[in-house]
Each structure stands twice: as structure tokens, then as C-alpha cells.
N, CA, C, O and the ligand as a Tripos MOL2 file, in Angstrom:
@<TRIPOS>MOLECULE
protein
  245   243    62     0     0
PROTEIN
NO_CHARGES

@<TRIPOS>ATOM
      1 N         160.2390   61.9500   53.6120 N.3       1 MET1
      2 CA        160.7070   60.6660   53.1220 C.3       1 MET1
      3 C         161.0570   60.7700   51.6480 C.2       1 MET1
      4 O         160.1750   60.7720   50.7900 O.2       1 MET1
      5 N         162.3050   60.8540   51.3690 N.am      2 SER2
      6 CA        162.7040   60.9700   49.9750 C.3       2 SER2
      7 C         163.9270   60.1080   49.6870 C.2       2 SER2
      8 O         164.7500   60.4180   48.8260 O.2       2 SER2
      9 N         164.0150   59.0130   50.4440 N.am      3 ASP3
     10 CA        165.1840   58.1620   50.2610 C.3       3 ASP3
     11 C         164.9260   57.0280   49.2750 C.2       3 ASP3
     12 O         165.7550   56.1350   49.1070 O.2       3 ASP3
     13 N         163.7810   57.0770   48.6370 N.am      4 VAL4
     14 CA        163.4620   56.0390   47.6650 C.3       4 VAL4
     15 C         164.0540   56.4080   46.3070 C.2       4 VAL4
     16 O         163.6920   57.4140   45.6980 O.2       4 VAL4
     17 N         164.9550   55.5770   45.8660 N.am      5 SER5
     18 CA        165.5850   55.8550   44.5860 C.3       5 SER5
     19 C         165.8090   54.5590   43.8250 C.2       5 SER5
     20 O         166.2050   53.5480   44.4060 O.2       5 SER5
     21 N         165.5600   54.5910   42.5580 N.am      6 GLY6
     22 CA        165.7440   53.3820   41.7680 C.3       6 GLY6
     23 C         167.0500   53.3980   41.0070 C.2       6 GLY6
     24 O         167.2810   52.5610   40.1340 O.2       6 GLY6
     25 N         167.8900   54.3350   41.3310 N.am      7 ALA7
     26 CA        169.1300   54.5010   40.5810 C.3       7 ALA7
     27 C         170.2780   53.6720   41.1450 C.2       7 ALA7
     28 O         170.6250   53.7880   42.3210 O.2       7 ALA7
     29 N         170.8560   52.8430   40.2980 N.am      8 LYS8
     30 CA        172.0660   52.1170   40.6310 C.3       8 LYS8
     31 C         172.0090   51.3860   41.9690 C.2       8 LYS8
     32 O         172.9110   51.5220   42.7960 O.2       8 LYS8
     33 N         170.9580   50.6210   42.1770 N.am      9 SER9
     34 CA        170.8400   49.9080   43.4380 C.3       9 SER9
     35 C         171.8940   48.8090   43.5650 C.2       9 SER9
     36 O         172.1570   48.3030   44.6560 O.2       9 SER9
     37 N         172.4860   48.4550   42.4310 N.am     10 ASN10
     38 CA        173.4980   47.3880   42.4790 C.3      10 ASN10
     39 C         174.8370   47.8960   42.9730 C.2      10 ASN10
     40 O         175.7900   47.1250   43.0870 O.2      10 ASN10
     41 N         174.9200   49.1710   43.2650 N.am     11 GLN11
     42 CA        176.1840   49.7130   43.7510 C.3      11 GLN11
     43 C         176.1230   50.0820   45.2260 C.2      11 GLN11
     44 O         177.0120   50.7500   45.7540 O.2      11 GLN11
     45 N         175.0730   49.6420   45.8680 N.am     12 ASP12
     46 CA        174.9830   49.8740   47.3080 C.3      12 ASP12
     47 C         176.1100   49.1220   48.0100 C.2      12 ASP12
     48 O         176.3720   47.9570   47.7130 O.2      12 ASP12
     49 N         176.7610   49.7910   48.9290 N.am     13 VAL13
     50 CA        177.8570   49.1490   49.6350 C.3      13 VAL13
     51 C         177.3480   48.4120   50.8700 C.2      13 VAL13
     52 O         178.0390   47.5660   51.4360 O.2      13 VAL13
     53 N         176.1380   48.7470   51.2710 N.am     14 HIS14
     54 CA        175.5680   48.1130   52.4600 C.3      14 HIS14
     55 C         174.4110   47.2060   52.0750 C.2      14 HIS14
     56 O         173.4710   47.6230   51.3970 O.2      14 HIS14
     57 N         174.4960   45.9610   52.5170 N.am     15 VAL15
     58 CA        173.3970   45.0310   52.2780 C.3      15 VAL15
     59 C         172.3950   45.1570   53.4140 C.2      15 VAL15
     60 O         172.7400   44.9950   54.5850 O.2      15 VAL15
     61 N         171.1820   45.4400   53.0620 N.am     16 ALA16
     62 CA        170.1630   45.6430   54.0870 C.3      16 ALA16
     63 C         169.9090   44.3650   54.8760 C.2      16 ALA16
     64 O         169.8410   43.2700   54.3190 O.2      16 ALA16
     65 N         169.7720   44.5330   56.1650 N.am     17 GLU17
     66 CA        169.5060   43.3970   57.0400 C.3      17 GLU17
     67 C         168.1470   43.5810   57.7060 C.2      17 GLU17
     68 O         167.7220   44.6960   58.0080 O.2      17 GLU17
     69 N         167.4940   42.4690   57.9190 N.am     18 LYS18
     70 CA        166.2190   42.5500   58.6400 C.3      18 LYS18
     71 C         166.4780   42.5580   60.1440 C.2      18 LYS18
     72 O         167.5170   42.1020   60.6200 O.2      18 LYS18
     73 N         165.5050   43.0860   60.8690 N.am     19 CYS19
     74 CA        165.5810   43.1110   62.3250 C.3      19 CYS19
     75 C         165.7130   41.6890   62.8590 C.2      19 CYS19
     76 O         165.0530   40.7700   62.3740 O.2      19 CYS19
     77 N         166.5720   41.5180   63.8620 N.am     20 GLY20
     78 CA        166.8080   40.1870   64.4140 C.3      20 GLY20
     79 C         165.7800   39.7610   65.4480 C.2      20 GLY20
     80 O         165.8410   38.6420   65.9570 O.2      20 GLY20
     81 N         164.8540   40.6250   65.7590 N.am     21 HIS21
     82 CA        163.8280   40.2800   66.7430 C.3      21 HIS21
     83 C         162.8760   39.2430   66.1480 C.2      21 HIS21
     84 O         162.3720   39.4260   65.0400 O.2      21 HIS21
     85 N         162.6280   38.1460   66.8900 N.am     22 PRO22
     86 CA        161.7430   37.0930   66.3800 C.3      22 PRO22
     87 C         160.3750   37.6310   65.9700 C.2      22 PRO22
     88 O         159.6950   38.2960   66.7520 O.2      22 PRO22
     89 N         159.9930   37.3390   64.7610 N.am     23 GLY23
     90 CA        158.6740   37.7310   64.2890 C.3      23 GLY23
     91 C         158.6040   39.1260   63.7180 C.2      23 GLY23
     92 O         157.5660   39.5470   63.2070 O.2      23 GLY23
     93 N         159.7200   39.8520   63.8040 N.am     24 CYS24
     94 CA        159.7210   41.2140   63.2780 C.3      24 CYS24
     95 C         160.2500   41.2030   61.8530 C.2      24 CYS24
     96 O         161.2610   40.5650   61.5600 O.2      24 CYS24
     97 N         159.5730   41.8990   60.9880 N.am     25 ASP25
     98 CA        159.9600   41.9050   59.5820 C.3      25 ASP25
     99 C         160.4380   43.2820   59.1310 C.2      25 ASP25
    100 O         160.5360   43.5700   57.9380 O.2      25 ASP25
    101 N         160.7280   44.1100   60.1050 N.am     26 ALA26
    102 CA        161.1970   45.4520   59.7760 C.3      26 ALA26
    103 C         162.6830   45.4290   59.4270 C.2      26 ALA26
    104 O         163.3860   44.4630   59.7220 O.2      26 ALA26
    105 N         163.1390   46.4790   58.8090 N.am     27 TRP27
    106 CA        164.5590   46.5660   58.4720 C.3      27 TRP27
    107 C         165.3790   46.8460   59.7200 C.2      27 TRP27
    108 O         165.0250   47.6950   60.5390 O.2      27 TRP27
    109 N         166.4810   46.1180   59.8490 N.am     28 GLY28
    110 CA        167.3740   46.3650   60.9760 C.3      28 GLY28
    111 C         168.3490   47.4600   60.6260 C.2      28 GLY28
    112 O         169.4170   47.2100   60.0660 O.2      28 GLY28
    113 N         167.9730   48.6620   60.9590 N.am     29 ILE29
    114 CA        168.8000   49.7970   60.5590 C.3      29 ILE29
    115 C         169.8400   50.1550   61.6010 C.2      29 ILE29
    116 O         170.6900   51.0150   61.3690 O.2      29 ILE29
    117 N         169.7750   49.4860   62.7680 N.am     30 PHE30
    118 CA        170.7660   49.7400   63.8020 C.3      30 PHE30
    119 C         171.5810   48.4740   64.0340 C.2      30 PHE30
    120 O         171.0460   47.4500   64.4600 O.2      30 PHE30
    121 N         172.8590   48.5490   63.7560 N.am     31 GLY31
    122 CA        173.7280   47.3910   63.9280 C.3      31 GLY31
    123 C         174.5290   47.5100   65.2110 C.2      31 GLY31
    124 O         175.2110   48.5090   65.4360 O.2      31 GLY31
    125 N         174.4450   46.4870   66.0510 N.am     32 LYS32
    126 CA        175.1970   46.4530   67.2910 C.3      32 LYS32
    127 C         176.1870   45.3030   67.2210 C.2      32 LYS32
    128 O         175.7950   44.1430   67.0940 O.2      32 LYS32
    129 N         177.4790   45.6300   67.3060 N.am     33 GLU33
    130 CA        178.4910   44.5910   67.2140 C.3      33 GLU33
    131 C         178.4670   43.7130   68.4600 C.2      33 GLU33
    132 O         178.4740   44.1990   69.5910 O.2      33 GLU33
    133 N         178.4370   42.4110   68.2170 N.am     34 ARG34
    134 CA        178.4040   41.4460   69.3200 C.3      34 ARG34
    135 C         179.6710   40.6190   69.3840 C.2      34 ARG34
    136 O         179.7190   39.5950   70.0660 O.2      34 ARG34
    137 N         180.6790   41.0530   68.6870 N.am     35 GLY35
    138 CA        181.9480   40.3480   68.7240 C.3      35 GLY35
    139 C         182.0070   39.2460   67.6780 C.2      35 GLY35
    140 O         180.9840   38.8310   67.1320 O.2      35 GLY35
    141 N         183.2390   38.7710   67.4030 N.am     36 ARG36
    142 CA        183.4730   37.7050   66.4260 C.3      36 ARG36
    143 C         182.8560   38.0180   65.0670 C.2      36 ARG36
    144 O         182.4300   37.1200   64.3410 O.2      36 ARG36
    145 N         182.8170   39.2790   64.7450 N.am     37 GLY37
    146 CA        182.2990   39.6630   63.4350 C.3      37 GLY37
    147 C         180.7940   39.5860   63.3210 C.2      37 GLY37
    148 O         180.2280   39.7480   62.2400 O.2      37 GLY37
    149 N         180.1500   39.3340   64.4540 N.am     38 ILE38
    150 CA        178.6860   39.2240   64.4290 C.3      38 ILE38
    151 C         178.0650   40.5860   64.7290 C.2      38 ILE38
    152 O         178.4160   41.2510   65.7030 O.2      38 ILE38
    153 N         177.1550   40.9710   63.8840 N.am     39 THR39
    154 CA        176.4370   42.2140   64.1070 C.3      39 THR39
    155 C         174.9570   41.9280   64.2920 C.2      39 THR39
    156 O         174.3120   41.2910   63.4600 O.2      39 THR39
    157 N         174.4530   42.4110   65.3890 N.am     40 GLU40
    158 CA        173.0280   42.2180   65.6650 C.3      40 GLU40
    159 C         172.2620   43.3950   65.0850 C.2      40 GLU40
    160 O         172.4630   44.5370   65.5010 O.2      40 GLU40
    161 N         171.3910   43.1250   64.1340 N.am     41 TRP41
    162 CA        170.6260   44.1800   63.4890 C.3      41 TRP41
    163 C         169.2470   44.2850   64.0950 C.2      41 TRP41
    164 O         168.5420   43.2880   64.2500 O.2      41 TRP41
    165 N         168.8740   45.4910   64.4300 N.am     42 ARG42
    166 CA        167.5640   45.7200   65.0260 C.3      42 ARG42
    167 C         166.9270   46.9590   64.4160 C.2      42 ARG42
    168 O         167.6010   47.8970   63.9890 O.2      42 ARG42
    169 N         165.6080   46.9220   64.3960 N.am     43 CYS43
    170 CA        164.8840   48.1080   63.9690 C.3      43 CYS43
    171 C         164.7990   49.0550   65.1710 C.2      43 CYS43
    172 O         165.2290   48.7140   66.2730 O.2      43 CYS43
    173 N         164.2530   50.2170   64.9490 N.am     44 TRP44
    174 CA        164.1680   51.1990   66.0240 C.3      44 TRP44
    175 C         163.3540   50.6680   67.1990 C.2      44 TRP44
    176 O         163.6870   50.9020   68.3610 O.2      44 TRP44
    177 N         162.2950   49.9570   66.8790 N.am     45 GLU45
    178 CA        161.3850   49.4860   67.9290 C.3      45 GLU45
    179 C         162.0190   48.4280   68.8100 C.2      45 GLU45
    180 O         161.7130   48.3330   69.9990 O.2      45 GLU45
    181 N         162.9070   47.6280   68.2220 N.am     46 HIS46
    182 CA        163.5280   46.5380   68.9700 C.3      46 HIS46
    183 C         165.0000   46.8020   69.2360 C.2      46 HIS46
    184 O         165.7940   45.8780   69.4110 O.2      46 HIS46
    185 N         165.3360   48.0440   69.2630 N.am     47 LEU47
    186 CA        166.7280   48.4290   69.4970 C.3      47 LEU47
    187 C         167.2100   47.8770   70.8400 C.2      47 LEU47
    188 O         166.5210   47.9960   71.8530 O.2      47 LEU47
    189 N         168.3790   47.2850   70.8350 N.am     48 ALA48
    190 CA        168.9320   46.7060   72.0580 C.3      48 ALA48
    191 C         169.1050   47.7840   73.1190 C.2      48 ALA48
    192 O         169.4710   48.9220   72.8270 O.2      48 ALA48
    193 N         168.8330   47.3930   74.3550 N.am     49 ALA49
    194 CA        168.8860   48.3560   75.4620 C.3      49 ALA49
    195 C         170.2880   48.9330   75.6310 C.2      49 ALA49
    196 O         170.4600   50.0560   76.1050 O.2      49 ALA49
    197 N         171.2860   48.1440   75.2350 N.am     50 ASP50
    198 CA        172.6620   48.6100   75.4150 C.3      50 ASP50
    199 C         173.2510   49.1740   74.1260 C.2      50 ASP50
    200 O         174.4620   49.3650   74.0130 O.2      50 ASP50
    201 N         172.3960   49.4320   73.1790 N.am     51 TYR51
    202 CA        172.8880   49.9120   71.8860 C.3      51 TYR51
    203 C         173.6820   51.2000   72.0140 C.2      51 TYR51
    204 O         174.6920   51.3890   71.3360 O.2      51 TYR51
    205 N         173.2220   52.0770   72.8810 N.am     52 TRP52
    206 CA        173.8410   53.3970   72.9800 C.3      52 TRP52
    207 C         175.0630   53.4130   73.8840 C.2      52 TRP52
    208 O         175.7170   54.4460   74.0300 O.2      52 TRP52
    209 N         175.3750   52.2720   74.4930 N.am     53 GLU53
    210 CA        176.5590   52.2340   75.3430 C.3      53 GLU53
    211 C         177.8100   52.4070   74.4940 C.2      53 GLU53
    212 O         178.0020   51.7090   73.4980 O.2      53 GLU53
    213 N         178.6450   53.3310   74.8940 N.am     54 GLY54
    214 CA        179.8890   53.5380   74.1740 C.3      54 GLY54
    215 C         179.7560   54.4380   72.9660 C.2      54 GLY54
    216 O         180.7100   54.6260   72.2110 O.2      54 GLY54
    217 N         178.5690   54.9960   72.7830 N.am     55 ARG55
    218 CA        178.4200   55.9280   71.6630 C.3      55 ARG55
    219 C         177.4420   57.0240   72.0490 C.2      55 ARG55
    220 O         176.6410   56.8820   72.9720 O.2      55 ARG55
    221 N         177.5330   58.0980   71.3250 N.am     56 GLU56
    222 CA        176.6880   59.2310   71.6640 C.3      56 GLU56
    223 C         175.3160   59.1130   71.0180 C.2      56 GLU56
    224 O         175.1690   58.7090   69.8640 O.2      56 GLU56
    225 N         174.3380   59.4770   71.7980 N.am     57 LYS57
    226 CA        172.9920   59.5220   71.2210 C.3      57 LYS57
    227 C         172.8830   60.7350   70.3110 C.2      57 LYS57
    228 O         173.4870   61.7760   70.5700 O.2      57 LYS57
    229 N         172.1260   60.5930   69.2690 N.am     58 PRO58
    230 CA        171.8990   61.7610   68.4030 C.3      58 PRO58
    231 C         171.0760   62.7800   69.1680 C.2      58 PRO58
    232 O         170.2490   62.4080   69.9990 O.2      58 PRO58
    233 N         171.2870   64.0400   68.9050 N.am     59 PRO59
    234 CA        170.5350   65.0790   69.5960 C.3      59 PRO59
    235 C         169.0370   64.9460   69.3590 C.2      59 PRO59
    236 O         168.5830   64.7260   68.2360 O.2      59 PRO59
    237 N         168.2940   65.0850   70.4280 N.am     60 ALA60
    238 CA        166.8390   64.9630   70.3140 C.3      60 ALA60
    239 C         166.2740   66.1750   69.5700 C.2      60 ALA60
    240 O         166.7360   67.3040   69.7360 O.2      60 ALA60
    241 N         165.2920   65.9120   68.7720 N.am     61 ARG61
    242 CA        164.6890   67.0170   68.0320 C.3      61 ARG61
    243 C         163.4080   67.4770   68.7070 C.2      61 ARG61
    244 O         162.7550   68.4030   68.2270 O.2      61 ARG61
    245 ZN        162.1530   44.8230   65.0280 Zn       62 ZN62
@<TRIPOS>BOND
     1     1     2 1
     2     2     3 1
     3     3     4 2
     4     3     5 am
     5     5     6 1
     6     6     7 1
     7     7     8 2
     8     7     9 am
     9     9    10 1
    10    10    11 1
    11    11    12 2
    12    11    13 am
    13    13    14 1
    14    14    15 1
    15    15    16 2
    16    15    17 am
    17    17    18 1
    18    18    19 1
    19    19    20 2
    20    19    21 am
    21    21    22 1
    22    22    23 1
    23    23    24 2
    24    23    25 am
    25    25    26 1
    26    26    27 1
    27    27    28 2
    28    27    29 am
    29    29    30 1
    30    30    31 1
    31    31    32 2
    32    31    33 am
    33    33    34 1
    34    34    35 1
    35    35    36 2
    36    35    37 am
    37    37    38 1
    38    38    39 1
    39    39    40 2
    40    39    41 am
    41    41    42 1
    42    42    43 1
    43    43    44 2
    44    43    45 am
    45    45    46 1
    46    46    47 1
    47    47    48 2
    48    47    49 am
    49    49    50 1
    50    50    51 1
    51    51    52 2
    52    51    53 am
    53    53    54 1
    54    54    55 1
    55    55    56 2
    56    55    57 am
    57    57    58 1
    58    58    59 1
    59    59    60 2
    60    59    61 am
    61    61    62 1
    62    62    63 1
    63    63    64 2
    64    63    65 am
    65    65    66 1
    66    66    67 1
    67    67    68 2
    68    67    69 am
    69    69    70 1
    70    70    71 1
    71    71    72 2
    72    71    73 am
    73    73    74 1
    74    74    75 1
    75    75    76 2
    76    75    77 am
    77    77    78 1
    78    78    79 1
    79    79    80 2
    80    79    81 am
    81    81    82 1
    82    82    83 1
    83    83    84 2
    84    83    85 am
    85    85    86 1
    86    86    87 1
    87    87    88 2
    88    87    89 am
    89    89    90 1
    90    90    91 1
    91    91    92 2
    92    91    93 am
    93    93    94 1
    94    94    95 1
    95    95    96 2
    96    95    97 am
    97    97    98 1
    98    98    99 1
    99    99   100 2
   100    99   101 am
   101   101   102 1
   102   102   103 1
   103   103   104 2
   104   103   105 am
   105   105   106 1
   106   106   107 1
   107   107   108 2
   108   107   109 am
   109   109   110 1
   110   110   111 1
   111   111   112 2
   112   111   113 am
   113   113   114 1
   114   114   115 1
   115   115   116 2
   116   115   117 am
   117   117   118 1
   118   118   119 1
   119   119   120 2
   120   119   121 am
   121   121   122 1
   122   122   123 1
   123   123   124 2
   124   123   125 am
   125   125   126 1
   126   126   127 1
   127   127   128 2
   128   127   129 am
   129   129   130 1
   130   130   131 1
   131   131   132 2
   132   131   133 am
   133   133   134 1
   134   134   135 1
   135   135   136 2
   136   135   137 am
   137   137   138 1
   138   138   139 1
   139   139   140 2
   140   139   141 am
   141   141   142 1
   142   142   143 1
   143   143   144 2
   144   143   145 am
   145   145   146 1
   146   146   147 1
   147   147   148 2
   148   147   149 am
   149   149   150 1
   150   150   151 1
   151   151   152 2
   152   151   153 am
   153   153   154 1
   154   154   155 1
   155   155   156 2
   156   155   157 am
   157   157   158 1
   158   158   159 1
   159   159   160 2
   160   159   161 am
   161   161   162 1
   162   162   163 1
   163   163   164 2
   164   163   165 am
   165   165   166 1
   166   166   167 1
   167   167   168 2
   168   167   169 am
   169   169   170 1
   170   170   171 1
   171   171   172 2
   172   171   173 am
   173   173   174 1
   174   174   175 1
   175   175   176 2
   176   175   177 am
   177   177   178 1
   178   178   179 1
   179   179   180 2
   180   179   181 am
   181   181   182 1
   182   182   183 1
   183   183   184 2
   184   183   185 am
   185   185   186 1
   186   186   187 1
   187   187   188 2
   188   187   189 am
   189   189   190 1
   190   190   191 1
   191   191   192 2
   192   191   193 am
   193   193   194 1
   194   194   195 1
   195   195   196 2
   196   195   197 am
   197   197   198 1
   198   198   199 1
   199   199   200 2
   200   199   201 am
   201   201   202 1
   202   202   203 1
   203   203   204 2
   204   203   205 am
   205   205   206 1
   206   206   207 1
   207   207   208 2
   208   207   209 am
   209   209   210 1
   210   210   211 1
   211   211   212 2
   212   211   213 am
   213   213   214 1
   214   214   215 1
   215   215   216 2
   216   215   217 am
   217   217   218 1
   218   218   219 1
   219   219   220 2
   220   219   221 am
   221   221   222 1
   222   222   223 1
   223   223   224 2
   224   223   225 am
   225   225   226 1
   226   226   227 1
   227   227   228 2
   228   227   229 am
   229   229   230 1
   230   230   231 1
   231   231   232 2
   232   231   233 am
   233   233   234 1
   234   234   235 1
   235   235   236 2
   236   235   237 am
   237   237   238 1
   238   238   239 1
   239   239   240 2
   240   239   241 am
   241   241   242 1
   242   242   243 1
   243   243   244 2
@<TRIPOS>SUBSTRUCTURE
     1 MET1         2 RESIDUE 1 A MET
     2 SER2         6 RESIDUE 1 A SER
     3 ASP3        10 RESIDUE 1 A ASP
     4 VAL4        14 RESIDUE 1 A VAL
     5 SER5        18 RESIDUE 1 A SER
     6 GLY6        22 RESIDUE 1 A GLY
     7 ALA7        26 RESIDUE 1 A ALA
     8 LYS8        30 RESIDUE 1 A LYS
     9 SER9        34 RESIDUE 1 A SER
    10 ASN10       38 RESIDUE 1 A ASN
    11 GLN11       42 RESIDUE 1 A GLN
    12 ASP12       46 RESIDUE 1 A ASP
    13 VAL13       50 RESIDUE 1 A VAL
    14 HIS14       54 RESIDUE 1 A HIS
    15 VAL15       58 RESIDUE 1 A VAL
    16 ALA16       62 RESIDUE 1 A ALA
    17 GLU17       66 RESIDUE 1 A GLU
    18 LYS18       70 RESIDUE 1 A LYS
    19 CYS19       74 RESIDUE 1 A CYS
    20 GLY20       78 RESIDUE 1 A GLY
    21 HIS21       82 RESIDUE 1 A HIS
    22 PRO22       86 RESIDUE 1 A PRO
    23 GLY23       90 RESIDUE 1 A GLY
    24 CYS24       94 RESIDUE 1 A CYS
    25 ASP25       98 RESIDUE 1 A ASP
    26 ALA26      102 RESIDUE 1 A ALA
    27 TRP27      106 RESIDUE 1 A TRP
    28 GLY28      110 RESIDUE 1 A GLY
    29 ILE29      114 RESIDUE 1 A ILE
    30 PHE30      118 RESIDUE 1 A PHE
    31 GLY31      122 RESIDUE 1 A GLY
    32 LYS32      126 RESIDUE 1 A LYS
    33 GLU33      130 RESIDUE 1 A GLU
    34 ARG34      134 RESIDUE 1 A ARG
    35 GLY35      138 RESIDUE 1 A GLY
    36 ARG36      142 RESIDUE 1 A ARG
    37 GLY37      146 RESIDUE 1 A GLY
    38 ILE38      150 RESIDUE 1 A ILE
    39 THR39      154 RESIDUE 1 A THR
    40 GLU40      158 RESIDUE 1 A GLU
    41 TRP41      162 RESIDUE 1 A TRP
    42 ARG42      166 RESIDUE 1 A ARG
    43 CYS43      170 RESIDUE 1 A CYS
    44 TRP44      174 RESIDUE 1 A TRP
    45 GLU45      178 RESIDUE 1 A GLU
    46 HIS46      182 RESIDUE 1 A HIS
    47 LEU47      186 RESIDUE 1 A LEU
    48 ALA48      190 RESIDUE 1 A ALA
    49 ALA49      194 RESIDUE 1 A ALA
    50 ASP50      198 RESIDUE 1 A ASP
    51 TYR51      202 RESIDUE 1 A TYR
    52 TRP52      206 RESIDUE 1 A TRP
    53 GLU53      210 RESIDUE 1 A GLU
    54 GLY54      214 RESIDUE 1 A GLY
    55 ARG55      218 RESIDUE 1 A ARG
    56 GLU56      222 RESIDUE 1 A GLU
    57 LYS57      226 RESIDUE 1 A LYS
    58 PRO58      230 RESIDUE 1 A PRO
    59 PRO59      234 RESIDUE 1 A PRO
    60 ALA60      238 RESIDUE 1 A ALA
    61 ARG61      242 RESIDUE 1 A ARG
    62 ZN62       245 GROUP 0 **** ****
């Protein structure tokens, strides 16, 4: 874990979103497009079941 940096945080192009699952306060690091410009953000634990549809899963380690 070395992604913590205090440098130039005001130049981030991506605004962090929280997980959309009710009661979950984790970061929604997986965005699933739901149409009309709406993106459903979910954390790994609450990842939508259809998230991987239409895209390749990352290789398992
Ligand atoms: Zn969550």
C-alpha cells in the first residue's frame, strides 16, 4: 500500500465516490454505467453482480 500521497491533491481528475450500497461507507472504486450519465459506484464487497458483463476480468493472482 503506497498510494497515499499528499502531493497536488487538487489536480486529481477523478472525484472519489462512496459506495452506493446502503449503509456502506467504503470508497466506490468500481463504477458501473447505468445509462443516462449515471454511474453506480460500488466498493469491492458490494460490486454489482453484472459488473463484469461486457468487460474482461483482471487475471487472478
Ligand atoms: Zn460497499
